[in-house]
Every structure is written in C-alpha cells, then in structure tokens.
SEVORO-488639 format. One record per residue (C-alpha): x, z, y; residue in three letters; residue number from 1. Coordinates in steps of 0.05 Angstrom, whole numbers, plus 5000, padded with zeros to 4 digits. Layout:
% residues N
BAVEX     u     w     v    r    k
BAVEX     X     Z     Y  Ala  NUM
...
//
This chain:
% residues 134
BAVEX     u     w     v    r    k
BAVEX  5075  4995  4644  Met    1
BAVEX  5099  5020  4707  Leu    2
BAVEX  5170  5013  4733  Thr    3
BAVEX  5176  5058  4798  Lys    4
BAVEX  5142  5079  4857  Ile    5
BAVEX  5146  5022  4898  Asn    6
BAVEX  5121  5051  4961  His    7
BAVEX  5068  5109  4987  Met    8
BAVEX  5027  5071  5041  Gly    9
BAVEX  5009  5114  5111  Ile   10
BAVEX  4954  5098  5153  Ala   11
BAVEX  4978  5108  5233  Val   12
BAVEX  4947  5084  5300  Lys   13
BAVEX  5000  5054  5315  Ser   14
BAVEX  5076  5019  5285  Leu   15
BAVEX  5105  5029  5359  Asp   16
BAVEX  5087  5098  5366  Asp   17
BAVEX  5104  5115  5286  Ala   18
BAVEX  5167  5078  5275  Ile   19
BAVEX  5216  5128  5314  Pro   20
BAVEX  5199  5178  5276  Phe   21
BAVEX  5213  5152  5210  Tyr   22
BAVEX  5278  5108  5232  Arg   23
BAVEX  5307  5155  5288  Asp   24
BAVEX  5291  5224  5257  Asn   25
BAVEX  5289  5215  5188  Leu   26
BAVEX  5343  5159  5183  Gly   27
BAVEX  5303  5109  5145  Met   28
BAVEX  5320  5034  5145  Ala   29
BAVEX  5267  4989  5180  Leu   30
BAVEX  5265  4934  5138  Ala   31
BAVEX  5209  4894  5171  Gly   32
BAVEX  5147  4886  5204  Ile   33
BAVEX  5092  4837  5181  Glu   34
BAVEX  5019  4815  5191  Glu   35
BAVEX  4975  4818  5132  Val   36
BAVEX  4912  4779  5158  Pro   37
BAVEX  4875  4782  5093  Glu   38
BAVEX  4879  4865  5099  Gln   39
BAVEX  4874  4865  5175  Lys   40
BAVEX  4929  4909  5184  Val   41
BAVEX  5004  4901  5206  Arg   42
BAVEX  5056  4940  5165  Val   43
BAVEX  5122  4966  5171  Ala   44
BAVEX  5174  4977  5111  Met   45
BAVEX  5218  5040  5110  Leu   46
BAVEX  5270  5047  5059  Gly   47
BAVEX  5281  5104  5030  Val   48
BAVEX  5326  5107  4959  Gly   49
BAVEX  5293  5060  4917  Glu   50
BAVEX  5230  5065  4948  Ser   51
BAVEX  5192  5051  5013  Met   52
BAVEX  5143  5076  5068  Ile   53
BAVEX  5093  5032  5082  Glu   54
BAVEX  5061  5042  5159  Leu   55
BAVEX  4996  5011  5162  Leu   56
BAVEX  4972  4994  5228  Glu   57
BAVEX  4898  4966  5232  Pro   58
BAVEX  4895  4900  5274  Thr   59
BAVEX  4812  4903  5273  Ser   60
BAVEX  4762  4952  5272  Ala   61
BAVEX  4737  4924  5210  Glu   62
BAVEX  4803  4935  5168  Ser   63
BAVEX  4787  4986  5117  Pro   64
BAVEX  4852  5019  5144  Val   65
BAVEX  4809  5034  5205  Ala   66
BAVEX  4763  5055  5173  Lys   67
BAVEX  4804  5113  5134  Phe   68
BAVEX  4833  5130  5200  Ile   69
BAVEX  4761  5144  5231  Glu   70
BAVEX  4737  5180  5172  Lys   71
BAVEX  4801  5222  5153  Asn   72
BAVEX  4844  5212  5206  Gly   73
BAVEX  4925  5180  5197  Ala   74
BAVEX  4958  5202  5134  Gly   75
BAVEX  4975  5190  5066  Ile   76
BAVEX  4933  5132  5050  His   77
BAVEX  4950  5104  4984  His   78
BAVEX  5008  5109  4932  Ile   79
BAVEX  5037  5035  4901  Ala   80
BAVEX  5068  5030  4829  Tyr   81
BAVEX  5108  4974  4814  Glu   82
BAVEX  5090  4933  4750  Val   83
BAVEX  5124  4877  4719  Asp   84
BAVEX  5060  4838  4694  Asp   85
BAVEX  5004  4848  4742  Ile   86
BAVEX  4951  4816  4704  Glu   87
BAVEX  4971  4858  4644  Thr   88
BAVEX  4961  4918  4675  Ala   89
BAVEX  4897  4905  4709  Ile   90
BAVEX  4877  4887  4638  Ala   91
BAVEX  4900  4944  4602  Thr   92
BAVEX  4868  4997  4658  Leu   93
BAVEX  4797  4961  4652  Leu   94
BAVEX  4806  4964  4580  Ala   95
BAVEX  4818  5038  4578  Gly   96
BAVEX  4756  5046  4626  Gly   97
BAVEX  4789  5052  4695  Ala   98
BAVEX  4749  5022  4752  Arg   99
BAVEX  4790  4977  4795  Met  100
BAVEX  4777  4958  4866  Ile  101
BAVEX  4813  4888  4852  Asp  102
BAVEX  4800  4857  4781  Glu  103
BAVEX  4848  4800  4809  Thr  104
BAVEX  4911  4803  4844  Pro  105
BAVEX  4913  4791  4912  Arg  106
BAVEX  4962  4771  4962  Cys  107
BAVEX  5005  4834  4993  Gly  108
BAVEX  5059  4847  5045  Ala  109
BAVEX  5128  4817  5033  His  110
BAVEX  5099  4759  4979  Gly  111
BAVEX  5077  4818  4929  Thr  112
BAVEX  5012  4809  4885  Arg  113
BAVEX  4973  4874  4888  Ile  114
BAVEX  4903  4908  4860  Ala  115
BAVEX  4880  4972  4876  Phe  116
BAVEX  4845  5022  4826  Ile  117
BAVEX  4794  5063  4848  His  118
BAVEX  4799  5128  4873  Pro  119
BAVEX  4745  5151  4822  Lys  120
BAVEX  4787  5130  4767  Ser  121
BAVEX  4854  5164  4792  Ser  122
BAVEX  4829  5234  4813  Gly  123
BAVEX  4812  5218  4888  Gly  124
BAVEX  4877  5185  4903  Val  125
BAVEX  4880  5106  4930  Leu  126
BAVEX  4925  5077  4877  Thr  127
BAVEX  4960  5004  4883  Glu  128
BAVEX  4993  4966  4838  Leu  129
BAVEX  5044  4917  4858  Cys  130
BAVEX  5094  4864  4827  Gln  131
BAVEX  5139  4829  4869  Ala  132
BAVEX  5136  4762  4891  Gly  133
BAVEX  5169  4700  4857  His  134
//
C-alpha cells in the first residue's frame, strides 16, 4: 500500500525565517512555495534524497497548523506516506478499523490528493496519505 515516505511536515511560524536554515545550513534544494487556501497554509517543499521536508506556515489563526503551533509550538506536525491509489488505501485502513480524519481524499499542495489518518489510530502521530497528481 505505501510506496515511500513522501515528506515530513514541520509547522513553522514563518517560512521566511525557517527556509534559510533548511536551504542554506542543511543544503536542501527549495522545490517551491505554494499557498493551499483550503488548508489555510503556505508550504515550502525542500528536497532531501527521495523525500521532502514540507514547511507549513499558517495563513489564518483558524488554520489547523496555527492551532497546532499554539498548543505545541513549532515542530514536527505530520509524516506523509505516498500511495499509488489513495481510495484503496483509505478503504483498507477503514476496513482494518483505523479512524480517518478524511474518508474522502482532498486537494493538497503541488496537485496531490491527500487524506489524514487520525493520530489515535497511529500511535499519536498525525499521518498523511498522499497520491501524486495526474
């Protein structure tokens, strides 16, 4: 079902403040910055090997990422696994008793289709499934 770790999501207060560390100090290539209005975030994707680091900056106090930062501070927000068929992956998880935040895929950054597994089903880790856009 899972093909690889696609990215690690890191909640940050400011992309402008966070990007230089990952790009300049760690030498990651900045793949792009995009606003995802449905999620109320701006995201910066930085490459590391076959995976990415996704920096998440809230664009609204109502953003789930803003609420995460308020409660936990900046830091690791989620892990995302790539899947070939997100509908099948969701159905398999639901059939196995997993609790899903998204039982239907939604639009993510860079044309992906995403769905989140509730942390109560994944040992306290917010887990994202993502399928590359077509």
